[in-house]
PDB file of N, CA, C and O in Angstrom:
ATOM      1  N   UNK A   1      92.649 115.385  84.946  1.00  0.00           N
ATOM      2  CA  UNK A   1      93.224 114.558  84.635  1.00  0.00           C
ATOM      3  C   UNK A   1      93.742 114.103  83.714  1.00  0.00           C
ATOM      4  O   UNK A   1      93.774 114.885  82.764  1.00  0.00           O
ATOM      5  N   UNK A   2      94.345 112.817  83.480  1.00  0.00           N
ATOM      6  CA  UNK A   2      95.114 112.448  82.404  1.00  0.00           C
ATOM      7  C   UNK A   2      94.639 112.154  81.855  1.00  0.00           C
ATOM      8  O   UNK A   2      93.427 112.276  82.037  1.00  0.00           O
ATOM      9  N   UNK A   3      95.168 111.427  80.557  1.00  0.00           N
ATOM     10  CA  UNK A   3      95.223 110.674  79.859  1.00  0.00           C
ATOM     11  C   UNK A   3      95.608 109.399  80.255  1.00  0.00           C
ATOM     12  O   UNK A   3      95.989 109.600  81.408  1.00  0.00           O
ATOM     13  N   UNK A   4      95.815 107.670  79.926  1.00  0.00           N
ATOM     14  CA  UNK A   4      96.722 107.344  80.451  1.00  0.00           C
ATOM     15  C   UNK A   4      96.352 105.752  79.381  1.00  0.00           C
ATOM     16  O   UNK A   4      95.510 104.900  79.667  1.00  0.00           O
ATOM     17  N   UNK A   5      97.186 105.752  78.269  1.00  0.00           N
ATOM     18  CA  UNK A   5      97.521 104.487  77.574  1.00  0.00           C
ATOM     19  C   UNK A   5      97.968 103.261  77.978  1.00  0.00           C
ATOM     20  O   UNK A   5      99.160 103.209  78.278  1.00  0.00           O
ATOM     21  N   UNK A   6      97.084 101.899  78.093  1.00  0.00           N
ATOM     22  CA  UNK A   6      97.994 101.166  78.634  1.00  0.00           C
ATOM     23  C   UNK A   6      98.868 100.815  77.976  1.00  0.00           C
ATOM     24  O   UNK A   6      98.563 100.730  76.786  1.00  0.00           O
ATOM     25  N   UNK A   7     100.445 100.411  78.357  1.00  0.00           N
ATOM     26  CA  UNK A   7     101.113  99.918  77.528  1.00  0.00           C
ATOM     27  C   UNK A   7     101.669  98.245  77.398  1.00  0.00           C
ATOM     28  O   UNK A   7     102.440  97.994  78.325  1.00  0.00           O
ATOM     29  N   UNK A   8     101.455  97.094  76.484  1.00  0.00           N
ATOM     30  CA  UNK A   8     102.158  96.150  76.661  1.00  0.00           C
ATOM     31  C   UNK A   8     103.632  95.639  76.354  1.00  0.00           C
ATOM     32  O   UNK A   8     104.271  95.776  75.311  1.00  0.00           O
ATOM     33  N   UNK A   9     103.958  95.087  77.400  1.00  0.00           N
ATOM     34  CA  UNK A   9     105.435  95.073  77.385  1.00  0.00           C
ATOM     35  C   UNK A   9     106.003  93.889  78.912  1.00  0.00           C
ATOM     36  O   UNK A   9     105.208  93.515  79.774  1.00  0.00           O
ATOM     37  N   UNK A  10     108.028  93.373  78.886  1.00  0.00           N
ATOM     38  CA  UNK A  10     107.999  92.398  79.267  1.00  0.00           C
ATOM     39  C   UNK A  10     107.809  92.521  80.995  1.00  0.00           C
ATOM     40  O   UNK A  10     107.723  93.749  81.011  1.00  0.00           O
ATOM     41  N   UNK A  11     107.698  92.181  82.262  1.00  0.00           N
ATOM     42  CA  UNK A  11     107.928  93.373  83.348  1.00  0.00           C
ATOM     43  C   UNK A  11     109.138  93.176  83.628  1.00  0.00           C
ATOM     44  O   UNK A  11     109.722  92.093  83.655  1.00  0.00           O
ATOM     45  N   UNK A  12     109.837  94.926  83.992  1.00  0.00           N
ATOM     46  CA  UNK A  12     110.893  94.962  84.457  1.00  0.00           C
ATOM     47  C   UNK A  12     110.982  95.321  85.733  1.00  0.00           C
ATOM     48  O   UNK A  12     110.071  95.885  86.339  1.00  0.00           O
ATOM     49  N   UNK A  13     112.607  94.870  86.448  1.00  0.00           N
ATOM     50  CA  UNK A  13     112.157  97.051  87.825  1.00  0.00           C
ATOM     51  C   UNK A  13     112.164  97.991  86.485  1.00  0.00           C
ATOM     52  O   UNK A  13     112.304  97.955  85.263  1.00  0.00           O
ATOM     53  N   UNK A  14     111.789  99.283  88.140  1.00  0.00           N
ATOM     54  CA  UNK A  14     112.031 100.240  87.337  1.00  0.00           C
ATOM     55  C   UNK A  14     113.197 100.806  87.677  1.00  0.00           C
ATOM     56  O   UNK A  14     113.387 100.785  88.893  1.00  0.00           O
ATOM     57  N   UNK A  15     113.919 101.229  87.137  1.00  0.00           N
ATOM     58  CA  UNK A  15     115.201 101.918  86.860  1.00  0.00           C
ATOM     59  C   UNK A  15     115.381 103.081  86.905  1.00  0.00           C
ATOM     60  O   UNK A  15     114.291 103.446  86.463  1.00  0.00           O
ATOM     61  N   UNK A  16     116.112 104.300  87.168  1.00  0.00           N
ATOM     62  CA  UNK A  16     115.965 106.262  87.389  1.00  0.00           C
ATOM     63  C   UNK A  16     114.910 106.445  86.354  1.00  0.00           C
ATOM     64  O   UNK A  16     113.688 106.484  86.498  1.00  0.00           O
ATOM     65  N   UNK A  17     115.990 106.598  84.765  1.00  0.00           N
ATOM     66  CA  UNK A  17     115.618 106.605  83.276  1.00  0.00           C
ATOM     67  C   UNK A  17     114.457 106.016  82.585  1.00  0.00           C
ATOM     68  O   UNK A  17     114.362 105.978  81.358  1.00  0.00           O
ATOM     69  N   UNK A  18     113.181 105.352  83.776  1.00  0.00           N
ATOM     70  CA  UNK A  18     112.431 104.636  83.122  1.00  0.00           C
ATOM     71  C   UNK A  18     111.021 106.322  83.574  1.00  0.00           C
ATOM     72  O   UNK A  18     110.998 107.283  84.344  1.00  0.00           O
ATOM     73  N   UNK A  19     110.168 105.748  82.547  1.00  0.00           N
ATOM     74  CA  UNK A  19     108.810 106.401  82.739  1.00  0.00           C
ATOM     75  C   UNK A  19     107.763 105.257  83.396  1.00  0.00           C
ATOM     76  O   UNK A  19     107.967 104.103  83.019  1.00  0.00           O
ATOM     77  N   UNK A  20     106.957 105.417  84.091  1.00  0.00           N
ATOM     78  CA  UNK A  20     106.121 104.464  85.156  1.00  0.00           C
ATOM     79  C   UNK A  20     104.948 105.289  84.461  1.00  0.00           C
ATOM     80  O   UNK A  20     104.986 106.512  84.595  1.00  0.00           O
ATOM     81  N   UNK A  21     103.779 104.646  83.635  1.00  0.00           N
ATOM     82  CA  UNK A  21     103.061 104.556  83.822  1.00  0.00           C
ATOM     83  C   UNK A  21     101.249 104.395  84.370  1.00  0.00           C
ATOM     84  O   UNK A  21     100.855 103.243  84.193  1.00  0.00           O
ATOM     85  N   UNK A  22     100.574 104.986  84.747  1.00  0.00           N
ATOM     86  CA  UNK A  22      98.746 103.477  84.865  1.00  0.00           C
ATOM     87  C   UNK A  22      98.063 103.073  84.105  1.00  0.00           C
ATOM     88  O   UNK A  22      97.899 103.045  82.886  1.00  0.00           O
ATOM     89  N   UNK A  23      97.842 102.895  84.576  1.00  0.00           N
ATOM     90  CA  UNK A  23      96.356 101.971  83.286  1.00  0.00           C
ATOM     91  C   UNK A  23      95.575 100.574  83.772  1.00  0.00           C
ATOM     92  O   UNK A  23      96.113  99.780  84.543  1.00  0.00           O
ATOM     93  N   UNK A  24      94.796 100.461  83.452  1.00  0.00           N
ATOM     94  CA  UNK A  24      93.187  99.629  83.495  1.00  0.00           C
ATOM     95  C   UNK A  24      93.874  98.415  82.996  1.00  0.00           C
ATOM     96  O   UNK A  24      94.354  98.482  81.864  1.00  0.00           O
ATOM     97  N   UNK A  25      93.944  97.772  83.389  1.00  0.00           N
ATOM     98  CA  UNK A  25      94.653  96.080  83.368  1.00  0.00           C
ATOM     99  C   UNK A  25      93.567  95.800  81.669  1.00  0.00           C
ATOM    100  O   UNK A  25      94.198  96.791  81.301  1.00  0.00           O
ATOM    101  N   UNK A  26      92.717  95.456  80.541  1.00  0.00           N
ATOM    102  CA  UNK A  26      92.737  95.457  79.285  1.00  0.00           C
ATOM    103  C   UNK A  26      93.435  96.776  79.079  1.00  0.00           C
ATOM    104  O   UNK A  26      93.320  98.001  79.115  1.00  0.00           O
ATOM    105  N   UNK A  27      94.941  94.841  78.627  1.00  0.00           N
ATOM    106  CA  UNK A  27      95.718  95.960  77.822  1.00  0.00           C
ATOM    107  C   UNK A  27      95.088  96.778  76.220  1.00  0.00           C
ATOM    108  O   UNK A  27      94.326  96.331  75.363  1.00  0.00           O
ATOM    109  N   UNK A  28      95.700  97.937  76.309  1.00  0.00           N
ATOM    110  CA  UNK A  28      95.006  98.563  74.224  1.00  0.00           C
ATOM    111  C   UNK A  28      94.053  99.407  74.683  1.00  0.00           C
ATOM    112  O   UNK A  28      93.374  99.938  73.804  1.00  0.00           O
ATOM    113  N   UNK A  29      93.764  99.733  75.999  1.00  0.00           N
ATOM    114  CA  UNK A  29      91.927 100.112  76.705  1.00  0.00           C
ATOM    115  C   UNK A  29      92.575 102.002  76.812  1.00  0.00           C
ATOM    116  O   UNK A  29      93.717 101.734  77.185  1.00  0.00           O
ATOM    117  N   UNK A  30      92.563 102.893  76.763  1.00  0.00           N
ATOM    118  CA  UNK A  30      92.573 104.318  77.558  1.00  0.00           C
ATOM    119  C   UNK A  30      91.209 104.674  79.003  1.00  0.00           C
ATOM    120  O   UNK A  30      90.122 104.430  79.527  1.00  0.00           O
ATOM    121  N   UNK A  31      91.824 105.040  78.980  1.00  0.00           N
ATOM    122  CA  UNK A  31      91.706 105.872  80.803  1.00  0.00           C
ATOM    123  C   UNK A  31      91.246 106.980  80.586  1.00  0.00           C
ATOM    124  O   UNK A  31      90.959 107.349  79.447  1.00  0.00           O
ATOM    125  N   UNK A  32      91.031 108.001  82.059  1.00  0.00           N
ATOM    126  CA  UNK A  32      91.595 108.956  82.374  1.00  0.00           C
ATOM    127  C   UNK A  32      91.366 108.345  84.543  1.00  0.00           C
ATOM    128  O   UNK A  32      90.682 107.497  85.115  1.00  0.00           O
ATOM    129  N   UNK A  33      92.624 109.639  85.101  1.00  0.00           N
ATOM    130  CA  UNK A  33      92.897 107.949  86.214  1.00  0.00           C
ATOM    131  C   UNK A  33      93.175 109.186  86.765  1.00  0.00           C
ATOM    132  O   UNK A  33      94.257 109.741  86.571  1.00  0.00           O
ATOM    133  N   UNK A  34      91.546 110.075  88.005  1.00  0.00           N
ATOM    134  CA  UNK A  34      92.012 111.058  88.262  1.00  0.00           C
ATOM    135  C   UNK A  34      93.403 111.493  89.223  1.00  0.00           C
ATOM    136  O   UNK A  34      94.352 110.713  89.294  1.00  0.00           O
ATOM    137  N   UNK A  35      93.407 112.267  89.643  1.00  0.00           N
ATOM    138  CA  UNK A  35      94.483 112.969  90.215  1.00  0.00           C
ATOM    139  C   UNK A  35      95.231 112.325  91.127  1.00  0.00           C
ATOM    140  O   UNK A  35      96.320 111.752  91.163  1.00  0.00           O
ATOM    141  N   UNK A  36      94.068 112.657  92.077  1.00  0.00           N
ATOM    142  CA  UNK A  36      94.379 111.461  94.011  1.00  0.00           C
ATOM    143  C   UNK A  36      95.580 110.215  93.666  1.00  0.00           C
ATOM    144  O   UNK A  36      96.704 109.850  94.011  1.00  0.00           O
ATOM    145  N   UNK A  37      94.292 109.815  92.588  1.00  0.00           N
ATOM    146  CA  UNK A  37      94.516 108.356  92.155  1.00  0.00           C
ATOM    147  C   UNK A  37      96.119 108.382  92.015  1.00  0.00           C
ATOM    148  O   UNK A  37      96.953 108.065  92.862  1.00  0.00           O
ATOM    149  N   UNK A  38      96.287 108.797  90.855  1.00  0.00           N
ATOM    150  CA  UNK A  38      97.674 108.987  90.205  1.00  0.00           C
ATOM    151  C   UNK A  38      99.117 110.035  91.128  1.00  0.00           C
ATOM    152  O   UNK A  38     100.280 110.307  90.833  1.00  0.00           O
ATOM    153  N   UNK A  39      98.268 110.327  92.236  1.00  0.00           N
ATOM    154  CA  UNK A  39      99.553 110.804  93.409  1.00  0.00           C
ATOM    155  C   UNK A  39      99.989 110.235  94.342  1.00  0.00           C
ATOM    156  O   UNK A  39     100.934 110.480  95.092  1.00  0.00           O
ATOM    157  N   UNK A  40      98.918 109.057  94.268  1.00  0.00           N
ATOM    158  CA  UNK A  40      98.643 107.545  94.796  1.00  0.00           C
ATOM    159  C   UNK A  40     100.000 106.846  94.720  1.00  0.00           C
ATOM    160  O   UNK A  40     100.955 106.623  95.465  1.00  0.00           O
ATOM    161  N   UNK A  41      99.509 106.538  93.082  1.00  0.00           N
ATOM    162  CA  UNK A  41     100.297 105.589  92.610  1.00  0.00           C
ATOM    163  C   UNK A  41     101.894 105.585  92.904  1.00  0.00           C
ATOM    164  O   UNK A  41     102.697 104.814  93.431  1.00  0.00           O
ATOM    165  N   UNK A  42     101.933 107.238  92.097  1.00  0.00           N
ATOM    166  CA  UNK A  42     103.743 107.824  91.913  1.00  0.00           C
ATOM    167  C   UNK A  42     104.191 107.722  93.375  1.00  0.00           C
ATOM    168  O   UNK A  42     105.398 107.552  93.543  1.00  0.00           O
ATOM    169  N   UNK A  43     103.445 107.795  94.406  1.00  0.00           N
ATOM    170  CA  UNK A  43     103.800 107.680  95.638  1.00  0.00           C
ATOM    171  C   UNK A  43     104.496 106.060  95.987  1.00  0.00           C
ATOM    172  O   UNK A  43     105.544 105.702  96.524  1.00  0.00           O
ATOM    173  N   UNK A  44     103.900 105.689  95.678  1.00  0.00           N
ATOM    174  CA  UNK A  44     104.061 104.230  95.647  1.00  0.00           C
ATOM    175  C   UNK A  44     105.030 103.254  95.134  1.00  0.00           C
ATOM    176  O   UNK A  44     105.682 102.260  95.454  1.00  0.00           O
ATOM    177  N   UNK A  45     104.717 104.267  93.926  1.00  0.00           N
ATOM    178  CA  UNK A  45     106.464 103.612  93.005  1.00  0.00           C
ATOM    179  C   UNK A  45     107.492 104.246  93.616  1.00  0.00           C
ATOM    180  O   UNK A  45     108.085 103.378  94.257  1.00  0.00           O
ATOM    181  N   UNK A  46     108.041 105.335  93.768  1.00  0.00           N
ATOM    182  CA  UNK A  46     108.891 106.144  95.117  1.00  0.00           C
ATOM    183  C   UNK A  46     108.964 104.967  96.711  1.00  0.00           C
ATOM    184  O   UNK A  46     109.507 103.864  96.640  1.00  0.00           O
ATOM    185  N   UNK A  47     108.791 105.107  97.059  1.00  0.00           N
ATOM    186  CA  UNK A  47     108.625 103.834  97.812  1.00  0.00           C
ATOM    187  C   UNK A  47     109.144 103.238  97.281  1.00  0.00           C
ATOM    188  O   UNK A  47     110.350 103.457  97.394  1.00  0.00           O
ATOM    189  N   UNK A  48     108.697 101.829  96.123  1.00  0.00           N
ATOM    190  CA  UNK A  48     109.624 100.772  96.050  1.00  0.00           C
ATOM    191  C   UNK A  48     109.853 100.866  94.800  1.00  0.00           C
ATOM    192  O   UNK A  48     109.211 100.341  93.890  1.00  0.00           O
ATOM    193  N   UNK A  49     111.562 102.113  94.670  1.00  0.00           N
ATOM    194  CA  UNK A  49     111.746 102.928  93.548  1.00  0.00           C
ATOM    195  C   UNK A  49     113.154 101.489  92.316  1.00  0.00           C
ATOM    196  O   UNK A  49     113.760 101.256  91.270  1.00  0.00           O
ATOM    197  N   UNK A  50     112.789 101.091  93.666  1.00  0.00           N
ATOM    198  CA  UNK A  50     114.179  99.863  93.362  1.00  0.00           C
ATOM    199  C   UNK A  50     113.491  98.575  93.436  1.00  0.00           C
ATOM    200  O   UNK A  50     114.046  97.704  92.765  1.00  0.00           O
ATOM    201  N   UNK A  51     112.369  98.184  94.104  1.00  0.00           N
ATOM    202  CA  UNK A  51     112.200  96.608  93.162  1.00  0.00           C
ATOM    203  C   UNK A  51     111.613  96.584  92.154  1.00  0.00           C
ATOM    204  O   UNK A  51     111.361  97.651  91.593  1.00  0.00           O
ATOM    205  N   UNK A  52     111.104  95.048  91.460  1.00  0.00           N
ATOM    206  CA  UNK A  52     110.247  94.873  90.573  1.00  0.00           C
ATOM    207  C   UNK A  52     108.643  95.596  90.917  1.00  0.00           C
ATOM    208  O   UNK A  52     107.835  95.069  91.682  1.00  0.00           O
ATOM    209  N   UNK A  53     108.483  96.453  90.429  1.00  0.00           N
ATOM    210  CA  UNK A  53     106.774  96.999  91.005  1.00  0.00           C
ATOM    211  C   UNK A  53     106.393  97.518  88.672  1.00  0.00           C
ATOM    212  O   UNK A  53     105.856  98.473  88.111  1.00  0.00           O
ATOM    213  N   UNK A  54     107.024  96.298  88.200  1.00  0.00           N
ATOM    214  CA  UNK A  54     106.069  96.592  86.589  1.00  0.00           C
ATOM    215  C   UNK A  54     105.346  95.733  87.704  1.00  0.00           C
ATOM    216  O   UNK A  54     105.818  95.156  88.683  1.00  0.00           O
ATOM    217  N   UNK A  55     104.113  95.831  87.263  1.00  0.00           N
ATOM    218  CA  UNK A  55     102.038  94.867  86.497  1.00  0.00           C
ATOM    219  C   UNK A  55     101.817  95.433  87.972  1.00  0.00           C
ATOM    220  O   UNK A  55     100.663  95.807  88.177  1.00  0.00           O
ATOM    221  N   UNK A  56     102.848  95.587  89.205  1.00  0.00           N
ATOM    222  CA  UNK A  56     102.169  96.104  90.401  1.00  0.00           C
ATOM    223  C   UNK A  56     100.694  96.923  89.966  1.00  0.00           C
ATOM    224  O   UNK A  56     100.320  97.805  89.193  1.00  0.00           O
ATOM    225  N   UNK A  57      99.997  95.764  91.280  1.00  0.00           N
ATOM    226  CA  UNK A  57      97.739  95.716  91.339  1.00  0.00           C
ATOM    227  C   UNK A  57      97.719  96.651  92.133  1.00  0.00           C
ATOM    228  O   UNK A  57      98.592  96.640  93.001  1.00  0.00           O
ATOM    229  N   UNK A  58      96.850  97.642  92.119  1.00  0.00           N
ATOM    230  CA  UNK A  58      96.632  99.037  92.745  1.00  0.00           C
ATOM    231  C   UNK A  58      94.714  99.216  93.644  1.00  0.00           C
ATOM    232  O   UNK A  58      93.521  99.289  93.346  1.00  0.00           O
ATOM    233  N   UNK A  59      95.272  99.208  94.353  1.00  0.00           N
ATOM    234  CA  UNK A  59      93.345  98.780  94.572  1.00  0.00           C
ATOM    235  C   UNK A  59      92.515  99.267  94.739  1.00  0.00           C
ATOM    236  O   UNK A  59      91.342  98.893  94.711  1.00  0.00           O
ATOM    237  N   UNK A  60      93.469 101.262  95.181  1.00  0.00           N
ATOM    238  CA  UNK A  60      92.705 101.960  95.095  1.00  0.00           C
ATOM    239  C   UNK A  60      92.724 103.119  93.785  1.00  0.00           C
ATOM    240  O   UNK A  60      93.252 103.022  92.678  1.00  0.00           O
ATOM    241  N   UNK A  61      91.818 104.389  94.475  1.00  0.00           N
ATOM    242  CA  UNK A  61      91.386 105.163  93.201  1.00  0.00           C
ATOM    243  C   UNK A  61      90.413 104.520  92.733  1.00  0.00           C
ATOM    244  O   UNK A  61      89.828 103.504  93.110  1.00  0.00           O
ATOM    245  N   UNK A  62      90.226 105.563  91.420  1.00  0.00           N
ATOM    246  CA  UNK A  62      89.334 105.431  90.374  1.00  0.00           C
ATOM    247  C   UNK A  62      89.100 105.173  89.117  1.00  0.00           C
ATOM    248  O   UNK A  62      88.487 104.239  89.635  1.00  0.00           O
ATOM    249  N   UNK A  63      88.910 105.003  87.548  1.00  0.00           N
ATOM    250  CA  UNK A  63      89.284 105.237  86.522  1.00  0.00           C
ATOM    251  C   UNK A  63      87.775 106.260  85.691  1.00  0.00           C
ATOM    252  O   UNK A  63      86.822 106.641  86.371  1.00  0.00           O
ATOM    253  N   UNK A  64      87.861 106.466  84.542  1.00  0.00           N
ATOM    254  CA  UNK A  64      87.319 107.245  83.678  1.00  0.00           C
ATOM    255  C   UNK A  64      87.628 106.582  82.243  1.00  0.00           C
ATOM    256  O   UNK A  64      88.678 106.382  81.633  1.00  0.00           O
ATOM    257  N   UNK A  65      85.691 106.216  81.837  1.00  0.00           N
ATOM    258  CA  UNK A  65      86.034 105.958  81.304  1.00  0.00           C
ATOM    259  C   UNK A  65      86.019 107.265  79.863  1.00  0.00           C
ATOM    260  O   UNK A  65      85.867 108.483  79.956  1.00  0.00           O
ATOM    261  N   UNK A  66      86.213 106.506  78.764  1.00  0.00           N
ATOM    262  CA  UNK A  66      86.178 107.853  77.396  1.00  0.00           C
ATOM    263  C   UNK A  66      84.108 108.359  77.487  1.00  0.00           C
ATOM    264  O   UNK A  66      83.645 109.460  77.187  1.00  0.00           O
ATOM    265  N   UNK A  67      83.542 107.488  77.840  1.00  0.00           N
ATOM    266  CA  UNK A  67      81.982 107.823  77.856  1.00  0.00           C
ATOM    267  C   UNK A  67      81.933 108.228  79.458  1.00  0.00           C
ATOM    268  O   UNK A  67      82.437 109.350  79.511  1.00  0.00           O
ATOM    269  N   UNK A  68      81.640 107.912  80.469  1.00  0.00           N
ATOM    270  CA  UNK A  68      82.052 109.297  81.486  1.00  0.00           C
ATOM    271  C   UNK A  68      81.872 107.980  82.728  1.00  0.00           C
ATOM    272  O   UNK A  68      82.004 108.456  83.856  1.00  0.00           O
ATOM    273  N   UNK A  69      81.704 107.022  82.733  1.00  0.00           N
ATOM    274  CA  UNK A  69      81.707 105.211  83.333  1.00  0.00           C
ATOM    275  C   UNK A  69      82.809 105.484  84.275  1.00  0.00           C
ATOM    276  O   UNK A  69      84.021 105.566  84.076  1.00  0.00           O
ATOM    277  N   UNK A  70      82.126 105.602  85.314  1.00  0.00           N
ATOM    278  CA  UNK A  70      82.992 104.803  86.501  1.00  0.00           C
ATOM    279  C   UNK A  70      83.442 102.707  86.137  1.00  0.00           C
ATOM    280  O   UNK A  70      82.760 101.699  85.954  1.00  0.00           O
ATOM    281  N   UNK A  71      85.141 103.066  86.216  1.00  0.00           N
ATOM    282  CA  UNK A  71      85.490 101.456  86.135  1.00  0.00           C
ATOM    283  C   UNK A  71      86.514 100.946  87.196  1.00  0.00           C
ATOM    284  O   UNK A  71      87.677 101.346  87.259  1.00  0.00           O
ATOM    285  N   UNK A  72      85.942 100.001  88.039  1.00  0.00           N
ATOM    286  CA  UNK A  72      85.822  99.650  89.372  1.00  0.00           C
ATOM    287  C   UNK A  72      87.120  98.521  88.350  1.00  0.00           C
ATOM    288  O   UNK A  72      87.374  98.066  87.234  1.00  0.00           O
ATOM    289  N   UNK A  73      87.604  98.588  89.877  1.00  0.00           N
ATOM    290  CA  UNK A  73      88.097  96.972  89.954  1.00  0.00           C
ATOM    291  C   UNK A  73      89.941  96.984  90.302  1.00  0.00           C
ATOM    292  O   UNK A  73      90.178  97.770  91.220  1.00  0.00           O
ATOM    293  N   UNK A  74      90.877  96.470  89.899  1.00  0.00           N
ATOM    294  CA  UNK A  74      91.836  96.948  90.456  1.00  0.00           C
ATOM    295  C   UNK A  74      92.764  97.507  89.261  1.00  0.00           C
ATOM    296  O   UNK A  74      92.418  97.122  88.145  1.00  0.00           O
ATOM    297  N   UNK A  75      93.999  98.437  89.325  1.00  0.00           N
ATOM    298  CA  UNK A  75      95.103  98.909  87.998  1.00  0.00           C
ATOM    299  C   UNK A  75      95.461  98.660  88.304  1.00  0.00           C
ATOM    300  O   UNK A  75      95.227  98.253  89.442  1.00  0.00           O
ATOM    301  N   UNK A  76      96.845  98.533  87.531  1.00  0.00           N
ATOM    302  CA  UNK A  76      98.222  98.182  87.330  1.00  0.00           C
ATOM    303  C   UNK A  76      99.354  99.361  86.665  1.00  0.00           C
ATOM    304  O   UNK A  76      99.174 100.237  85.819  1.00  0.00           O
ATOM    305  N   UNK A  77      99.998  99.150  87.075  1.00  0.00           N
ATOM    306  CA  UNK A  77     101.170 100.120  86.545  1.00  0.00           C
ATOM    307  C   UNK A  77     102.479  99.835  86.173  1.00  0.00           C
ATOM    308  O   UNK A  77     103.277  99.413  87.010  1.00  0.00           O
ATOM    309  N   UNK A  78     102.788 100.016  85.020  1.00  0.00           N
ATOM    310  CA  UNK A  78     103.887 100.255  84.104  1.00  0.00           C
ATOM    311  C   UNK A  78     104.491 100.878  83.400  1.00  0.00           C
ATOM    312  O   UNK A  78     104.121 101.912  82.843  1.00  0.00           O
ATOM    313  N   UNK A  79     106.365  99.907  83.243  1.00  0.00           N
ATOM    314  CA  UNK A  79     107.484 100.832  83.783  1.00  0.00           C
ATOM    315  C   UNK A  79     107.715 100.312  82.025  1.00  0.00           C
ATOM    316  O   UNK A  79     107.203  99.393  81.385  1.00  0.00           O
ATOM    317  N   UNK A  80     108.650 101.300  81.679  1.00  0.00           N
ATOM    318  CA  UNK A  80     108.927 101.153  80.679  1.00  0.00           C
ATOM    319  C   UNK A  80     110.348 102.296  80.224  1.00  0.00           C
ATOM    320  O   UNK A  80     110.337 103.372  80.822  1.00  0.00           O
ATOM    321  N   UNK A  81     111.503 102.061  79.216  1.00  0.00           N
ATOM    322  CA  UNK A  81     112.143 103.445  78.369  1.00  0.00           C
ATOM    323  C   UNK A  81     111.578 103.903  77.866  1.00  0.00           C
ATOM    324  O   UNK A  81     111.969 104.890  77.242  1.00  0.00           O
TER     325      UNK A  81
END
């Protein structure tokens, strides 16, 4: 499991030297993302690496909050330098 912090920022195309992060939709929250979900998003990022993927929503996977509750809903990929 990886702790993911939501990033606020302006949508921008993914560049080779940019870092992509996962997060739940609510800015400022952090959540635990299971590895399978993280890997599926990484695969989706690499498939669309030259497209504007910042803010792209992924319906698959699950997130767990700090209390161990599952967060349901859409997830977003944030990209920044």
